[in-house]
HTML snippet that shows the backbone in 3Dmol.js (N, CA, C, O; Angstrom):
<script src="https://3Dmol.org/build/3Dmol-min.js"></script>
<div id="view" style="width:600px;height:400px;position:relative"></div>
<script>
const pdb = `
ATOM      1  N   MET A   1     -13.458  36.908  33.015  1.00  0.00           N
ATOM      2  CA  MET A   1     -13.295  36.373  31.615  1.00  0.00           C
ATOM      3  C   MET A   1     -13.426  35.119  31.427  1.00  0.00           C
ATOM      4  O   MET A   1     -13.758  34.483  32.427  1.00  0.00           O
ATOM      5  N   PHE A   2     -13.286  34.585  30.541  1.00  0.00           N
ATOM      6  CA  PHE A   2     -13.525  33.002  30.321  1.00  0.00           C
ATOM      7  C   PHE A   2     -12.376  32.454  30.714  1.00  0.00           C
ATOM      8  O   PHE A   2     -11.275  33.004  30.765  1.00  0.00           O
ATOM      9  N   GLY A   3     -12.776  30.881  31.112  1.00  0.00           N
ATOM     10  CA  GLY A   3     -11.928  30.154  31.733  1.00  0.00           C
ATOM     11  C   GLY A   3     -11.220  28.973  30.554  1.00  0.00           C
ATOM     12  O   GLY A   3     -11.397  29.275  29.374  1.00  0.00           O
ATOM     13  N   LEU A   4     -10.647  28.013  30.761  1.00  0.00           N
ATOM     14  CA  LEU A   4      -9.980  27.374  29.814  1.00  0.00           C
ATOM     15  C   LEU A   4     -11.195  26.334  29.229  1.00  0.00           C
ATOM     16  O   LEU A   4     -11.155  26.030  28.037  1.00  0.00           O
ATOM     17  N   SER A   5     -12.372  25.749  30.176  1.00  0.00           N
ATOM     18  CA  SER A   5     -13.046  24.725  29.478  1.00  0.00           C
ATOM     19  C   SER A   5     -13.995  25.605  28.818  1.00  0.00           C
ATOM     20  O   SER A   5     -14.708  25.032  27.994  1.00  0.00           O
ATOM     21  N   GLU A   6     -14.226  27.118  29.001  1.00  0.00           N
ATOM     22  CA  GLU A   6     -15.052  27.926  28.242  1.00  0.00           C
ATOM     23  C   GLU A   6     -14.601  27.908  26.832  1.00  0.00           C
ATOM     24  O   GLU A   6     -15.375  27.648  25.911  1.00  0.00           O
ATOM     25  N   LEU A   7     -13.334  28.186  26.662  1.00  0.00           N
ATOM     26  CA  LEU A   7     -12.748  28.549  25.430  1.00  0.00           C
ATOM     27  C   LEU A   7     -12.489  27.173  24.798  1.00  0.00           C
ATOM     28  O   LEU A   7     -12.608  26.972  23.589  1.00  0.00           O
ATOM     29  N   ALA A   8     -12.132  26.253  25.677  1.00  0.00           N
ATOM     30  CA  ALA A   8     -12.241  24.923  24.933  1.00  0.00           C
ATOM     31  C   ALA A   8     -13.653  24.492  24.170  1.00  0.00           C
ATOM     32  O   ALA A   8     -13.650  24.087  23.008  1.00  0.00           O
ATOM     33  N   MET A   9     -14.808  24.622  24.930  1.00  0.00           N
ATOM     34  CA  MET A   9     -16.061  24.404  24.547  1.00  0.00           C
ATOM     35  C   MET A   9     -16.546  25.375  22.872  1.00  0.00           C
ATOM     36  O   MET A   9     -17.152  25.038  21.855  1.00  0.00           O
ATOM     37  N   ILE A  10     -15.899  26.640  23.327  1.00  0.00           N
ATOM     38  CA  ILE A  10     -16.349  27.693  22.087  1.00  0.00           C
ATOM     39  C   ILE A  10     -15.284  27.137  20.901  1.00  0.00           C
ATOM     40  O   ILE A  10     -15.755  27.083  19.765  1.00  0.00           O
ATOM     41  N   LEU A  11     -14.232  26.825  21.040  1.00  0.00           N
ATOM     42  CA  LEU A  11     -13.525  26.494  20.061  1.00  0.00           C
ATOM     43  C   LEU A  11     -14.071  24.818  19.383  1.00  0.00           C
ATOM     44  O   LEU A  11     -14.051  24.428  18.216  1.00  0.00           O
ATOM     45  N   LEU A  12     -14.442  24.236  20.405  1.00  0.00           N
ATOM     46  CA  LEU A  12     -15.449  22.998  19.842  1.00  0.00           C
ATOM     47  C   LEU A  12     -16.437  23.314  18.865  1.00  0.00           C
ATOM     48  O   LEU A  12     -16.550  22.744  17.780  1.00  0.00           O
ATOM     49  N   VAL A  13     -17.204  24.320  19.323  1.00  0.00           N
ATOM     50  CA  VAL A  13     -18.465  24.494  18.497  1.00  0.00           C
ATOM     51  C   VAL A  13     -17.955  25.069  17.140  1.00  0.00           C
ATOM     52  O   VAL A  13     -18.480  24.796  16.061  1.00  0.00           O
ATOM     53  N   VAL A  14     -16.756  25.987  17.317  1.00  0.00           N
ATOM     54  CA  VAL A  14     -16.393  26.795  15.778  1.00  0.00           C
ATOM     55  C   VAL A  14     -15.853  25.487  15.068  1.00  0.00           C
ATOM     56  O   VAL A  14     -16.324  25.407  13.933  1.00  0.00           O
ATOM     57  N   VAL A  15     -15.253  24.741  15.294  1.00  0.00           N
ATOM     58  CA  VAL A  15     -14.728  23.426  14.588  1.00  0.00           C
ATOM     59  C   VAL A  15     -16.237  22.849  13.930  1.00  0.00           C
ATOM     60  O   VAL A  15     -16.570  22.873  12.746  1.00  0.00           O
ATOM     61  N   VAL A  16     -16.930  22.387  14.974  1.00  0.00           N
ATOM     62  CA  VAL A  16     -17.991  21.498  14.406  1.00  0.00           C
ATOM     63  C   VAL A  16     -18.941  22.349  13.360  1.00  0.00           C
ATOM     64  O   VAL A  16     -19.550  21.744  12.479  1.00  0.00           O
ATOM     65  N   VAL A  17     -19.038  23.770  13.497  1.00  0.00           N
ATOM     66  CA  VAL A  17     -19.664  24.525  12.604  1.00  0.00           C
ATOM     67  C   VAL A  17     -19.125  24.515  11.319  1.00  0.00           C
ATOM     68  O   VAL A  17     -19.754  24.214  10.305  1.00  0.00           O
ATOM     69  N   LEU A  18     -17.915  24.858  11.373  1.00  0.00           N
ATOM     70  CA  LEU A  18     -17.170  24.839  10.146  1.00  0.00           C
ATOM     71  C   LEU A  18     -16.961  23.461   9.468  1.00  0.00           C
ATOM     72  O   LEU A  18     -16.897  23.394   8.240  1.00  0.00           O
ATOM     73  N   ALA A  19     -16.867  22.480  10.166  1.00  0.00           N
ATOM     74  CA  ALA A  19     -16.764  21.007   9.755  1.00  0.00           C
ATOM     75  C   ALA A  19     -18.029  20.307   9.129  1.00  0.00           C
ATOM     76  O   ALA A  19     -17.872  19.286   8.458  1.00  0.00           O
ATOM     77  N   VAL A  20     -19.109  20.768   9.309  1.00  0.00           N
ATOM     78  CA  VAL A  20     -20.264  20.329   8.637  1.00  0.00           C
ATOM     79  C   VAL A  20     -20.599  20.448   7.339  1.00  0.00           C
ATOM     80  O   VAL A  20     -21.284  19.690   6.652  1.00  0.00           O
ATOM     81  N   LYS A  21     -19.888  21.793   6.962  1.00  0.00           N
ATOM     82  CA  LYS A  21     -19.668  22.128   5.393  1.00  0.00           C
ATOM     83  C   LYS A  21     -18.834  21.291   4.744  1.00  0.00           C
ATOM     84  O   LYS A  21     -19.102  20.970   3.587  1.00  0.00           O
ATOM     85  N   LYS A  22     -17.680  20.801   5.391  1.00  0.00           N
ATOM     86  CA  LYS A  22     -17.006  19.656   4.644  1.00  0.00           C
ATOM     87  C   LYS A  22     -17.369  18.136   4.995  1.00  0.00           C
ATOM     88  O   LYS A  22     -16.699  17.243   4.477  1.00  0.00           O
ATOM     89  N   LEU A  23     -18.395  17.836   5.846  1.00  0.00           N
ATOM     90  CA  LEU A  23     -18.272  16.471   6.242  1.00  0.00           C
ATOM     91  C   LEU A  23     -18.741  15.637   4.741  1.00  0.00           C
ATOM     92  O   LEU A  23     -18.139  14.589   4.502  1.00  0.00           O
ATOM     93  N   PRO A  24     -19.531  15.987   4.006  1.00  0.00           N
ATOM     94  CA  PRO A  24     -19.913  15.072   2.965  1.00  0.00           C
ATOM     95  C   PRO A  24     -18.860  14.936   1.990  1.00  0.00           C
ATOM     96  O   PRO A  24     -18.719  13.768   1.628  1.00  0.00           O
ATOM     97  N   GLU A  25     -18.103  15.737   1.469  1.00  0.00           N
ATOM     98  CA  GLU A  25     -16.941  15.682   0.699  1.00  0.00           C
ATOM     99  C   GLU A  25     -15.893  14.829   1.646  1.00  0.00           C
ATOM    100  O   GLU A  25     -15.220  13.909   1.182  1.00  0.00           O
ATOM    101  N   LEU A  26     -15.851  15.123   2.631  1.00  0.00           N
ATOM    102  CA  LEU A  26     -14.860  14.016   3.487  1.00  0.00           C
ATOM    103  C   LEU A  26     -15.415  12.641   3.650  1.00  0.00           C
ATOM    104  O   LEU A  26     -14.645  11.687   3.761  1.00  0.00           O
ATOM    105  N   THR A  27     -16.786  12.478   3.672  1.00  0.00           N
ATOM    106  CA  THR A  27     -17.012  10.826   3.770  1.00  0.00           C
ATOM    107  C   THR A  27     -16.912  10.209   2.238  1.00  0.00           C
ATOM    108  O   THR A  27     -16.564   9.052   2.001  1.00  0.00           O
ATOM    109  N   ARG A  28     -17.303  11.252   1.178  1.00  0.00           N
ATOM    110  CA  ARG A  28     -17.091  10.785  -0.029  1.00  0.00           C
ATOM    111  C   ARG A  28     -15.752  10.459  -0.408  1.00  0.00           C
ATOM    112  O   ARG A  28     -15.567   9.425  -1.050  1.00  0.00           O
ATOM    113  N   SER A  29     -14.948  11.078  -0.151  1.00  0.00           N
ATOM    114  CA  SER A  29     -13.371  10.979  -0.545  1.00  0.00           C
ATOM    115  C   SER A  29     -12.998   9.725   0.307  1.00  0.00           C
ATOM    116  O   SER A  29     -12.391   8.872  -0.340  1.00  0.00           O
ATOM    117  N   ALA A  30     -13.273   9.373   1.861  1.00  0.00           N
ATOM    118  CA  ALA A  30     -13.078   8.461   2.447  1.00  0.00           C
ATOM    119  C   ALA A  30     -13.780   7.123   1.845  1.00  0.00           C
ATOM    120  O   ALA A  30     -13.143   6.069   1.878  1.00  0.00           O
ATOM    121  N   GLY A  31     -14.755   7.151   1.434  1.00  0.00           N
ATOM    122  CA  GLY A  31     -15.452   5.808   0.417  1.00  0.00           C
ATOM    123  C   GLY A  31     -14.603   5.751  -0.732  1.00  0.00           C
ATOM    124  O   GLY A  31     -14.247   4.605  -1.005  1.00  0.00           O
ATOM    125  N   LYS A  32     -14.213   6.571  -1.417  1.00  0.00           N
ATOM    126  CA  LYS A  32     -13.266   6.178  -2.654  1.00  0.00           C
ATOM    127  C   LYS A  32     -11.964   5.665  -2.052  1.00  0.00           C
ATOM    128  O   LYS A  32     -11.552   4.599  -2.509  1.00  0.00           O
ATOM    129  N   SER A  33     -11.356   6.176  -1.233  1.00  0.00           N
ATOM    130  CA  SER A  33     -10.052   5.655  -0.763  1.00  0.00           C
ATOM    131  C   SER A  33     -10.527   4.219  -0.313  1.00  0.00           C
ATOM    132  O   SER A  33     -10.114   3.322  -1.047  1.00  0.00           O
ATOM    133  N   ALA A  34     -11.245   3.860   0.659  1.00  0.00           N
ATOM    134  CA  ALA A  34     -11.571   2.156   0.863  1.00  0.00           C
ATOM    135  C   ALA A  34     -11.922   1.600  -0.302  1.00  0.00           C
ATOM    136  O   ALA A  34     -11.289   0.591  -0.613  1.00  0.00           O
ATOM    137  N   ARG A  35     -12.788   1.991  -1.063  1.00  0.00           N
ATOM    138  CA  ARG A  35     -13.015   1.117  -2.402  1.00  0.00           C
ATOM    139  C   ARG A  35     -11.355   0.985  -3.159  1.00  0.00           C
ATOM    140  O   ARG A  35     -10.925  -0.153  -3.346  1.00  0.00           O
ATOM    141  N   ILE A  36     -10.669   1.943  -3.480  1.00  0.00           N
ATOM    142  CA  ILE A  36      -9.331   1.823  -3.877  1.00  0.00           C
ATOM    143  C   ILE A  36      -8.410   0.677  -3.241  1.00  0.00           C
ATOM    144  O   ILE A  36      -7.797  -0.197  -3.855  1.00  0.00           O
ATOM    145  N   LEU A  37      -8.460   0.883  -1.926  1.00  0.00           N
ATOM    146  CA  LEU A  37      -7.667   0.017  -1.099  1.00  0.00           C
ATOM    147  C   LEU A  37      -7.982  -1.457  -1.356  1.00  0.00           C
ATOM    148  O   LEU A  37      -7.180  -2.380  -1.497  1.00  0.00           O
ATOM    149  N   LYS A  38      -9.287  -1.484  -1.388  1.00  0.00           N
ATOM    150  CA  LYS A  38      -9.851  -2.953  -1.353  1.00  0.00           C
ATOM    151  C   LYS A  38      -9.588  -3.674  -2.949  1.00  0.00           C
ATOM    152  O   LYS A  38      -9.346  -4.867  -3.136  1.00  0.00           O
ATOM    153  N   ALA A  39      -9.694  -2.709  -3.917  1.00  0.00           N
ATOM    154  CA  ALA A  39      -9.522  -3.210  -5.252  1.00  0.00           C
ATOM    155  C   ALA A  39      -7.781  -3.425  -5.295  1.00  0.00           C
ATOM    156  O   ALA A  39      -7.358  -4.345  -5.995  1.00  0.00           O
ATOM    157  N   GLU A  40      -6.947  -2.692  -4.652  1.00  0.00           N
ATOM    158  CA  GLU A  40      -5.263  -3.073  -4.875  1.00  0.00           C
ATOM    159  C   GLU A  40      -5.282  -4.130  -3.806  1.00  0.00           C
ATOM    160  O   GLU A  40      -4.362  -4.919  -4.022  1.00  0.00           O
ATOM    161  N   ALA A  41      -5.856  -4.397  -2.918  1.00  0.00           N
ATOM    162  CA  ALA A  41      -5.847  -5.637  -2.169  1.00  0.00           C
ATOM    163  C   ALA A  41      -5.881  -6.858  -3.092  1.00  0.00           C
ATOM    164  O   ALA A  41      -5.003  -7.655  -3.422  1.00  0.00           O
ATOM    165  N   ARG A  42      -7.280  -6.741  -3.426  1.00  0.00           N
ATOM    166  CA  ARG A  42      -7.688  -7.948  -4.287  1.00  0.00           C
ATOM    167  C   ARG A  42      -6.832  -8.194  -5.453  1.00  0.00           C
ATOM    168  O   ARG A  42      -6.554  -9.374  -5.664  1.00  0.00           O
ATOM    169  N   ALA A  43      -6.395  -7.374  -6.190  1.00  0.00           N
ATOM    170  CA  ALA A  43      -5.622  -7.430  -7.273  1.00  0.00           C
ATOM    171  C   ALA A  43      -4.092  -7.916  -6.884  1.00  0.00           C
ATOM    172  O   ALA A  43      -3.366  -8.414  -7.744  1.00  0.00           O
ATOM    173  N   ALA A  44      -3.674  -7.735  -5.553  1.00  0.00           N
ATOM    174  CA  ALA A  44      -2.516  -8.100  -5.087  1.00  0.00           C
ATOM    175  C   ALA A  44      -2.647  -9.606  -4.728  1.00  0.00           C
ATOM    176  O   ALA A  44      -1.700 -10.326  -5.044  1.00  0.00           O
ATOM    177  N   LYS A  45      -3.497 -10.048  -4.231  1.00  0.00           N
ATOM    178  CA  LYS A  45      -3.846 -11.390  -3.867  1.00  0.00           C
ATOM    179  C   LYS A  45      -4.015 -12.197  -5.128  1.00  0.00           C
ATOM    180  O   LYS A  45      -3.527 -13.327  -5.160  1.00  0.00           O
ATOM    181  N   GLU A  46      -4.642 -11.734  -6.139  1.00  0.00           N
ATOM    182  CA  GLU A  46      -4.779 -12.739  -7.530  1.00  0.00           C
ATOM    183  C   GLU A  46      -3.388 -12.511  -7.954  1.00  0.00           C
ATOM    184  O   GLU A  46      -2.935 -13.452  -8.605  1.00  0.00           O
ATOM    185  N   GLN A  47      -2.471 -11.386  -7.740  1.00  0.00           N
ATOM    186  CA  GLN A  47      -1.220 -11.592  -8.354  1.00  0.00           C
ATOM    187  C   GLN A  47      -0.303 -12.684  -7.711  1.00  0.00           C
ATOM    188  O   GLN A  47       0.429 -13.388  -8.407  1.00  0.00           O
ATOM    189  N   ASP A  48      -0.371 -12.783  -6.475  1.00  0.00           N
ATOM    190  CA  ASP A  48       0.210 -13.928  -5.754  1.00  0.00           C
ATOM    191  C   ASP A  48      -0.409 -15.331  -6.004  1.00  0.00           C
ATOM    192  O   ASP A  48       0.158 -16.388  -5.729  1.00  0.00           O
ATOM    193  N   ARG A  49      -1.400 -15.235  -6.449  1.00  0.00           N
ATOM    194  CA  ARG A  49      -1.838 -16.972  -6.888  1.00  0.00           C
ATOM    195  C   ARG A  49      -0.859 -17.518  -7.930  1.00  0.00           C
ATOM    196  O   ARG A  49      -0.214 -16.745  -8.638  1.00  0.00           O
ATOM    197  N   PRO A  50      -0.754 -18.749  -8.018  1.00  0.00           N
ATOM    198  CA  PRO A  50       0.003 -19.245  -9.105  1.00  0.00           C
ATOM    199  C   PRO A  50      -0.910 -19.275 -10.641  1.00  0.00           C
ATOM    200  O   PRO A  50      -2.126 -19.459 -10.681  1.00  0.00           O
ATOM    201  N   ALA A  51      -0.290 -19.118 -11.502  1.00  0.00           N
ATOM    202  CA  ALA A  51      -1.271 -19.277 -13.009  1.00  0.00           C
ATOM    203  C   ALA A  51      -1.861 -20.707 -12.913  1.00  0.00           C
ATOM    204  O   ALA A  51      -1.251 -21.505 -12.201  1.00  0.00           O
ATOM    205  N   PRO A  52      -2.832 -21.061 -13.467  1.00  0.00           N
ATOM    206  CA  PRO A  52      -3.134 -22.507 -13.860  1.00  0.00           C
ATOM    207  C   PRO A  52      -2.028 -23.242 -14.539  1.00  0.00           C
ATOM    208  O   PRO A  52      -1.841 -24.389 -14.133  1.00  0.00           O
ATOM    209  N   GLU A  53      -1.233 -22.787 -15.528  1.00  0.00           N
ATOM    210  CA  GLU A  53      -0.337 -23.523 -16.024  1.00  0.00           C
ATOM    211  C   GLU A  53       0.845 -24.163 -15.242  1.00  0.00           C
ATOM    212  O   GLU A  53       1.547 -25.079 -15.669  1.00  0.00           O
ATOM    213  N   GLN A  54       0.983 -23.459 -13.857  1.00  0.00           N
ATOM    214  CA  GLN A  54       1.970 -23.441 -13.053  1.00  0.00           C
ATOM    215  C   GLN A  54       1.561 -24.859 -12.239  1.00  0.00           C
ATOM    216  O   GLN A  54       2.423 -25.651 -11.860  1.00  0.00           O
ATOM    217  N   LEU A  55       0.424 -25.019 -12.071  1.00  0.00           N
ATOM    218  CA  LEU A  55      -0.140 -25.978 -10.951  1.00  0.00           C
ATOM    219  C   LEU A  55      -0.309 -27.219 -11.654  1.00  0.00           C
ATOM    220  O   LEU A  55      -1.143 -27.948 -11.117  1.00  0.00           O
ATOM    221  N   SER A  56       0.287 -27.734 -12.807  1.00  0.00           N
ATOM    222  CA  SER A  56       0.363 -28.829 -13.550  1.00  0.00           C
ATOM    223  C   SER A  56       1.299 -29.643 -12.657  1.00  0.00           C
ATOM    224  O   SER A  56       1.234 -30.851 -12.887  1.00  0.00           O
ATOM    225  N   GLY A  57       2.140 -29.288 -11.710  1.00  0.00           N
ATOM    226  CA  GLY A  57       2.978 -30.016 -11.272  1.00  0.00           C
ATOM    227  C   GLY A  57       4.747 -30.177 -11.852  1.00  0.00           C
ATOM    228  O   GLY A  57       5.734 -30.610 -11.257  1.00  0.00           O
ATOM    229  N   GLU A  58       4.597 -29.655 -13.162  1.00  0.00           N
ATOM    230  CA  GLU A  58       5.978 -29.758 -13.723  1.00  0.00           C
ATOM    231  C   GLU A  58       6.997 -28.387 -13.000  1.00  0.00           C
ATOM    232  O   GLU A  58       6.419 -27.363 -12.638  1.00  0.00           O
ATOM    233  N   PRO A  59       8.019 -28.477 -12.901  1.00  0.00           N
ATOM    234  CA  PRO A  59       9.106 -27.430 -12.623  1.00  0.00           C
ATOM    235  C   PRO A  59       9.017 -26.244 -13.849  1.00  0.00           C
ATOM    236  O   PRO A  59       8.867 -26.415 -15.059  1.00  0.00           O
ATOM    237  N   ARG A  60       9.143 -25.176 -13.197  1.00  0.00           N
ATOM    238  CA  ARG A  60       9.047 -24.034 -14.056  1.00  0.00           C
ATOM    239  C   ARG A  60      10.845 -23.921 -14.665  1.00  0.00           C
ATOM    240  O   ARG A  60      11.653 -24.073 -13.749  1.00  0.00           O
ATOM    241  N   VAL A  61      11.334 -23.730 -15.764  1.00  0.00           N
ATOM    242  CA  VAL A  61      12.468 -23.721 -16.316  1.00  0.00           C
ATOM    243  C   VAL A  61      12.635 -22.284 -16.450  1.00  0.00           C
ATOM    244  O   VAL A  61      11.870 -21.543 -17.067  1.00  0.00           O
ATOM    245  N   ILE A  62      13.844 -21.890 -15.739  1.00  0.00           N
ATOM    246  CA  ILE A  62      13.862 -20.385 -16.302  1.00  0.00           C
ATOM    247  C   ILE A  62      15.608 -20.657 -16.993  1.00  0.00           C
ATOM    248  O   ILE A  62      16.372 -21.343 -16.313  1.00  0.00           O
ATOM    249  N   ARG A  63      16.044 -20.143 -18.174  1.00  0.00           N
ATOM    250  CA  ARG A  63      17.321 -20.465 -18.685  1.00  0.00           C
ATOM    251  C   ARG A  63      18.084 -19.149 -18.454  1.00  0.00           C
ATOM    252  O   ARG A  63      17.626 -18.006 -18.415  1.00  0.00           O
ATOM    253  N   GLY A  64      19.130 -19.498 -18.335  1.00  0.00           N
ATOM    254  CA  GLY A  64      20.438 -18.625 -17.898  1.00  0.00           C
ATOM    255  C   GLY A  64      21.689 -18.961 -17.846  1.00  0.00           C
ATOM    256  O   GLY A  64      22.000 -20.143 -17.999  1.00  0.00           O
ATOM    257  N   GLU A  65      22.535 -18.091 -17.646  1.00  0.00           N
ATOM    258  CA  GLU A  65      23.947 -18.926 -17.474  1.00  0.00           C
ATOM    259  C   GLU A  65      24.278 -18.961 -15.966  1.00  0.00           C
ATOM    260  O   GLU A  65      23.737 -18.246 -15.122  1.00  0.00           O
ATOM    261  N   ALA A  66      25.370 -20.013 -15.701  1.00  0.00           N
ATOM    262  CA  ALA A  66      25.899 -19.980 -14.465  1.00  0.00           C
ATOM    263  C   ALA A  66      26.982 -18.765 -14.296  1.00  0.00           C
ATOM    264  O   ALA A  66      27.562 -18.365 -15.306  1.00  0.00           O
ATOM    265  N   VAL A  67      27.255 -18.179 -13.023  1.00  0.00           N
ATOM    266  CA  VAL A  67      28.377 -17.425 -13.128  1.00  0.00           C
ATOM    267  C   VAL A  67      28.806 -17.812 -11.628  1.00  0.00           C
ATOM    268  O   VAL A  67      28.165 -17.914 -10.582  1.00  0.00           O
ATOM    269  N   ARG A  68      30.283 -17.999 -11.995  1.00  0.00           N
ATOM    270  CA  ARG A  68      31.195 -18.421 -10.800  1.00  0.00           C
ATOM    271  C   ARG A  68      32.020 -17.017 -10.116  1.00  0.00           C
ATOM    272  O   ARG A  68      32.503 -16.028 -10.667  1.00  0.00           O
ATOM    273  N   ARG A  69      31.962 -17.304  -9.108  1.00  0.00           N
ATOM    274  CA  ARG A  69      32.462 -16.188  -8.278  1.00  0.00           C
ATOM    275  C   ARG A  69      33.643 -16.734  -7.393  1.00  0.00           C
ATOM    276  O   ARG A  69      33.603 -17.888  -6.969  1.00  0.00           O
ATOM    277  N   ASP A  70      34.744 -15.854  -7.107  1.00  0.00           N
ATOM    278  CA  ASP A  70      35.807 -16.426  -6.364  1.00  0.00           C
ATOM    279  C   ASP A  70      35.893 -16.065  -5.083  1.00  0.00           C
ATOM    280  O   ASP A  70      34.880 -15.609  -4.555  1.00  0.00           O
ATOM    281  N   GLU A  71      36.839 -16.164  -4.490  1.00  0.00           N
ATOM    282  CA  GLU A  71      36.558 -16.457  -2.696  1.00  0.00           C
ATOM    283  C   GLU A  71      35.981 -15.076  -2.118  1.00  0.00           C
ATOM    284  O   GLU A  71      35.299 -15.017  -1.094  1.00  0.00           O
ATOM    285  N   THR A  72      36.386 -13.834  -3.006  1.00  0.00           N
ATOM    286  CA  THR A  72      35.832 -12.314  -2.597  1.00  0.00           C
ATOM    287  C   THR A  72      34.532 -12.084  -2.889  1.00  0.00           C
ATOM    288  O   THR A  72      33.825 -11.269  -2.296  1.00  0.00           O
ATOM    289  N   GLY A  73      34.206 -12.752  -3.753  1.00  0.00           N
ATOM    290  CA  GLY A  73      32.715 -12.622  -4.189  1.00  0.00           C
ATOM    291  C   GLY A  73      32.726 -11.940  -5.609  1.00  0.00           C
ATOM    292  O   GLY A  73      31.648 -11.684  -6.144  1.00  0.00           O
ATOM    293  N   HIS A  74      33.745 -11.683  -6.144  1.00  0.00           N
ATOM    294  CA  HIS A  74      33.567 -11.108  -7.508  1.00  0.00           C
ATOM    295  C   HIS A  74      33.436 -12.117  -8.906  1.00  0.00           C
ATOM    296  O   HIS A  74      33.759 -13.299  -8.789  1.00  0.00           O
ATOM    297  N   ARG A  75      33.017 -11.668 -10.042  1.00  0.00           N
ATOM    298  CA  ARG A  75      32.655 -12.477 -10.779  1.00  0.00           C
ATOM    299  C   ARG A  75      34.062 -13.246 -11.340  1.00  0.00           C
ATOM    300  O   ARG A  75      35.018 -12.511 -11.587  1.00  0.00           O
ATOM    301  N   ALA A  76      34.185 -14.470 -11.512  1.00  0.00           N
ATOM    302  CA  ALA A  76      35.828 -14.851 -11.867  1.00  0.00           C
ATOM    303  C   ALA A  76      36.000 -15.025 -13.486  1.00  0.00           C
ATOM    304  O   ALA A  76      36.719 -15.885 -13.996  1.00  0.00           O
ATOM    305  N   ASP A  77      35.189 -14.028 -14.238  1.00  0.00           N
ATOM    306  CA  ASP A  77      35.554 -13.890 -15.613  1.00  0.00           C
ATOM    307  C   ASP A  77      36.057 -12.366 -15.346  1.00  0.00           C
ATOM    308  O   ASP A  77      36.812 -12.124 -16.288  1.00  0.00           O
ATOM    309  N   GLY A  78      36.017 -11.683 -14.838  1.00  0.00           N
ATOM    310  CA  GLY A  78      36.363 -10.164 -14.496  1.00  0.00           C
ATOM    311  C   GLY A  78      35.228  -9.390 -14.973  1.00  0.00           C
ATOM    312  O   GLY A  78      35.414  -8.174 -15.025  1.00  0.00           O
ATOM    313  N   ALA A  79      34.083  -9.838 -15.336  1.00  0.00           N
ATOM    314  CA  ALA A  79      33.165  -8.750 -15.438  1.00  0.00           C
ATOM    315  C   ALA A  79      32.555  -8.050 -14.341  1.00  0.00           C
ATOM    316  O   ALA A  79      32.527  -8.582 -13.231  1.00  0.00           O
ATOM    317  N   ALA A  80      32.084  -6.958 -14.530  1.00  0.00           N
ATOM    318  CA  ALA A  80      31.411  -6.150 -13.265  1.00  0.00           C
ATOM    319  C   ALA A  80      30.113  -6.769 -12.518  1.00  0.00           C
ATOM    320  O   ALA A  80      29.603  -6.171 -11.571  1.00  0.00           O
TER     321      ALA A  80
END
`;
const viewer = $3Dmol.createViewer("view");
viewer.addModel(pdb, "pdb");
viewer.setStyle({}, {cartoon: {color: "spectrum"}});
viewer.zoomTo();
viewer.render();
</script>
């Protein structure tokens, strides 16, 4: 009968024969994935850069209201 090494070789040959049909499709999808990943990384890097108007040295002002909290950490005005 067949030993473990012979069965492993037969399994390997079967996998290779079946994988040859799918190989072009797999490499194409891997290439698409790599391009998408590269584009997303480039977009994230550009998003992290400050805008040219922010490079002028002036501080950026964000208007809002100050909220006072009591010692328990809740808002002092009773809002949620």
